[in-house]
C-alpha positions in Angstrom: -41.6 28.1 -33.1 -40.1 24.8 -34.3 -38.1 22.1 -32.4 -35.0 23.5 -34.1 -35.5 26.8 -32.2 -35.7 24.9 -28.9 -32.5 23.0 -29.7 -30.7 26.2 -30.5 -31.7 27.6 -27.1 -30.5 24.3 -25.5 -27.1 24.8 -27.1 -26.9 28.4 -25.8 -27.9 27.4 -22.3 -25.7 24.4 -21.9 -22.6 26.0 -23.5 -22.8 28.8 -20.9 -23.3 26.4 -18.0 -20.4 24.3 -19.1 -18.0 27.3 -19.1 -19.3 28.5 -15.8 -19.0 25.1 -14.0 -15.5 24.6 -15.4 -14.3 27.7 -13.6 -15.7 26.7 -10.2 -13.7 24.4 -7.9 -15.5 23.9 -4.6 -14.0 21.9 -1.8 -15.9 18.6 -1.6 -13.5 16.6 0.5 -16.0 16.2 3.3 -18.7 14.9 1.0 -19.8 11.5 -0.3 -21.5 11.2 -3.7 -23.4 8.3 -5.2 -24.1 9.1 -8.8 -26.2 7.9 -11.7 -28.7 5.7 -9.9 -31.4 4.7 -12.4 -34.9 5.3 -11.1 -36.1 3.8 -14.3 -33.6 1.3 -15.6 -33.9 1.9 -19.3 -30.6 3.5 -20.2 -32.1 7.0 -20.5 -29.9 9.7 -19.1 -33.0 11.6 -18.0 -33.9 8.7 -15.6 -31.0 9.0 -13.3 -30.5 10.5 -9.8 -27.5 11.4 -7.6 -27.1 11.5 -3.8 -24.9 14.1 -2.1 -24.2 14.0 1.6 -21.5 14.4 4.3 -19.2 11.5 4.9 -20.3 11.6 8.5 -24.0 11.6 7.6 -26.7 10.2 9.9 -30.1 8.7 9.3 -31.5 11.6 11.3 -30.2 14.2 8.7 -32.9 16.1 6.8 -33.4 15.0 3.2 -33.8 17.5 0.3 -34.9 16.4 -3.1 -33.7 18.8 -5.8 -35.1 19.3 -9.3 -32.8 21.3 -11.7 -33.9 24.0 -14.1 -33.1 24.6 -17.7 -36.4 25.9 -19.2 -37.7 22.3 -19.5 -35.5 21.8 -22.6 -31.9 22.0 -21.4 -29.5 20.4 -18.9 -29.5 17.4 -16.6 -29.0 17.1 -12.8 -25.3 17.8 -13.1 -26.0 21.5 -13.8 -27.0 21.8 -10.1 -24.1 19.9 -8.6 -22.4 22.9 -7.0 -25.6 24.1 -5.4 -26.2 20.5 -4.1 -22.7 20.4 -2.7 -23.4 23.5 -0.6 -26.7 22.1 0.8 -25.0 18.8 1.6 -22.2 20.5 3.5 -24.9 22.1 5.7 -25.9 18.6 6.8 -28.6 17.6 4.3 -28.8 14.4 2.4 -29.5 15.7 -1.1 -31.2 13.7 -3.8 -30.8 15.3 -7.3 -33.0 14.0 -10.1 -32.9 14.3 -13.9 -35.8 14.1 -16.2 -36.3 13.9 -20.0 -36.3 17.1 -21.9 -38.5 19.0 -24.4 -38.7 18.7 -27.5 -37.8 15.0 -27.3 -40.7 14.6 -24.8 -43.5 16.7 -23.4 -44.3 18.3 -20.1 -46.7 15.5 -19.1 -43.9 13.0 -19.5 -41.5 15.2 -17.5 -44.1 15.3 -14.7 -44.4 11.5 -15.0 -40.6 11.2 -14.7 -40.5 13.3 -11.6 -43.3 11.3 -9.9 -41.5 8.0 -10.9 -38.4 9.4 -9.3 -40.3 10.3 -6.1 -41.9 6.8 -5.9 -38.4 5.2 -6.3 -37.0 7.5 -3.6 -39.8 6.6 -1.2 -39.0 2.9 -1.7 -35.3 3.3 -1.2 -35.0 5.9 1.6 -34.4 3.4 4.3 -31.9 1.4 2.2 -29.9 4.7 1.7 -29.9 5.5 5.4 -32.5 8.3 5.2 -35.5 9.1 7.2 -39.0 9.9 5.7 -39.8 12.2 8.6 -37.8 15.3 7.4 -38.2 15.5 3.6 -38.1 18.8 1.7 -38.1 19.7 -2.0 -36.4 22.4 -3.9 -36.4 23.5 -7.5 -35.0 26.4 -9.6 -36.7 27.9 -12.6 -38.3 25.0 -14.6 -37.3 22.7 -11.7 -39.4 24.8 -9.4 -42.3 24.4 -11.9 -41.9 20.7 -11.9 -41.7 20.8 -8.1 -45.1 22.6 -8.1 -46.6 19.9 -10.3 -45.1 17.1 -8.0 -46.3 18.7 -4.8 -49.8 19.3 -6.4 -50.2 15.8 -7.6 -48.9 14.3 -4.4 -51.5 16.2 -2.4 -54.5 15.6 -4.6 -56.1 12.3 -5.6 -58.3 14.3 -8.1 -55.2 15.6 -9.9 -53.6 12.1 -9.9 -56.8 10.9 -11.6 -56.8 13.7 -14.1 -53.1 13.2 -15.0 -53.3 9.4 -14.8 -50.1 9.6 -12.7 -49.9 7.9 -9.2 -48.8 9.9 -6.2 -46.5 8.9 -3.4 -46.5 8.4 0.3 -43.8 11.1 0.8 -44.8 14.0 2.9 -42.9 17.2 2.2 -42.5 19.5 5.2 -41.6 22.5 3.1 -40.5 23.6 -0.4 -38.1 26.1 -1.8 -39.0 27.7 -5.1 -35.9 29.5 -6.5 -36.8 31.9 -9.4 -39.8 29.8 -10.5 -40.7 29.6 -14.2 -44.5 29.5 -13.7 -45.8 30.1 -17.2 -45.4 27.6 -20.0 -46.9 29.8 -22.7 -44.0 32.3 -23.0 -44.0 35.7 -24.6 -40.3 36.3 -23.9 -36.9 35.0 -25.0 -38.1 31.4 -24.3 -41.2 31.6 -26.5 -39.8 28.7 -28.6 -40.9 26.5 -25.7 -44.6 27.4 -25.9 -45.5 25.1 -28.9 -43.5 22.2 -27.5 -45.1 21.8 -24.1 -48.1 19.7 -25.3 -48.5 17.1 -28.1 -51.6 16.0 -30.1 -52.0 13.2 -27.6 -52.7 15.8 -24.9 -55.7 17.3 -26.7 -59.0 16.6 -25.0 -57.3 15.3 -21.8 -58.4 16.7 -18.4 -54.8 17.6 -17.5 -54.0 19.7 -20.6 -55.3 22.9 -19.0 -52.7 22.6 -16.2 -49.9 22.2 -18.7 -51.0 25.4 -20.5 -51.7 27.2 -17.2 -50.0 25.7 -14.1 -51.5 28.4 -11.9 -54.8 26.3 -12.1 -53.1 23.6 -10.0 -53.6 25.7 -6.9 -57.4 25.3 -7.1 -56.9 21.7 -6.1 -53.5 21.4 -4.5 -52.6 21.5 -0.9 -49.1 22.8 -0.8 -46.7 22.7 2.2 -45.1 25.9 3.4 -43.1 27.6 0.6 -40.1 29.8 0.6 -39.5 31.8 -2.6 -36.6 33.7 -4.1 -36.2 36.0 -7.0 -34.4 39.3 -7.8 -34.8 42.5 -9.6 -32.3 41.2 -12.2 -34.2 38.0 -12.8 -35.3 37.9 -16.5 -38.5 36.2 -15.5 -39.1 37.9 -12.2 -42.8 38.4 -13.1 -43.3 34.6 -12.7 -42.1 34.7 -9.1 -44.3 37.8 -8.4 -47.3 36.0 -9.9 -46.7 32.9 -7.9 -46.3 34.9 -4.6 -49.7 36.4 -5.4 -51.2 33.0 -5.8 -49.7 31.8 -2.5 -51.3 34.7 -0.8 -54.6 34.2 -2.6 -54.8 30.6 -1.5 -53.6 31.3 2.0 -50.5 29.1 1.7 -47.8 29.6 4.4 -45.0 31.3 2.5 -41.9 33.5 2.8 -40.8 35.7 -0.1 -37.4 37.2 -0.8 -36.9 39.6 -3.7 -33.3 40.7 -4.0 -32.5 44.2 -5.2 -30.0 44.9 -8.0 -26.6 43.6 -7.0 -23.8 46.0 -6.1 -20.8 43.8 -6.6 -22.3 41.5 -9.3 -25.5 41.0 -11.2 -28.0 38.9 -9.2 -29.2 37.1 -12.4 -31.8 34.4 -12.9 -31.1 31.5 -10.4 -27.9 33.1 -9.1 -28.0 31.0 -5.9 -27.6 27.9 -8.0 -25.2 29.3 -10.6 -22.8 31.2 -8.2 -22.6 29.5 -4.8 -19.7 31.8 -3.7 -21.8 35.0 -3.8 -22.6 36.4 -0.4 -26.2 36.6 -1.4 -26.2 32.9 -2.4 -24.9 32.0 1.0 -27.7 34.1 2.5 -30.2 32.2 0.4 -28.9 28.8 1.7 -29.1 30.1 5.3 -32.7 31.3 4.8 -33.7 28.0 3.2 -32.2 26.1 6.1 -34.0 28.2 8.7 -37.3 27.9 6.8 -36.9 24.1 6.5 -36.0 23.8 10.2 -39.0 25.9 11.2 -41.3 23.5 9.4 
């Protein structure tokens, strides 16, 4: 499908998010926010990051890097701000990053953006009053996919060479994958994405196979412990189930939570990010925290 199809889906996604966010009014009086820090200083909105943390933060607080979702083609970091508020209230210093979007760019460039952000974060952790000793990563939907790419490249010199993207010195203790979008060649409502993931420049490259089938990353990656979430009402639940199977196949320490159909409200795709006030969302945050602290 054409770029126009992707842009139509972007409008649908972002219009819904704007309406939802406008109705939510969390108490953030205890928080400090530093917004729109450029990790590449080129004026590109996709090259900015935010910091969320308690006003009484300490350098010993754990650090969580968050990568937002949006199907690779919609939204920027602000779509996850209410989720990041809640994690920051729990005592984490949260770094939320944006990246450029398809169809204006390709998946390789999005991976490059994320790795550029991670290298920038590594350099500035001390300046921001953060410790490199307790760093975690989380991502939802497409953000979970980009987290997988980042963790994989960061752990494998071979993958760095194949992608021609440098790694970092960051060592992630654990990762949270929230309703991961694992497959890029969609046969569902997001099939408009499939033809936009790669460009002609990607043909013949050693990394193209990973863009088309991210599952292949696990053949070379060394992942940290992973906690996973999905639900029976997740429109792409099969991606999470497939990823859970891969974690088991490659003997990666993991914990999997699959929520049943909601009784008071639908537990839709990425509900912990979209609806922080749900009791189930609060449970997800508690489970994430316990998993992080255990690793």
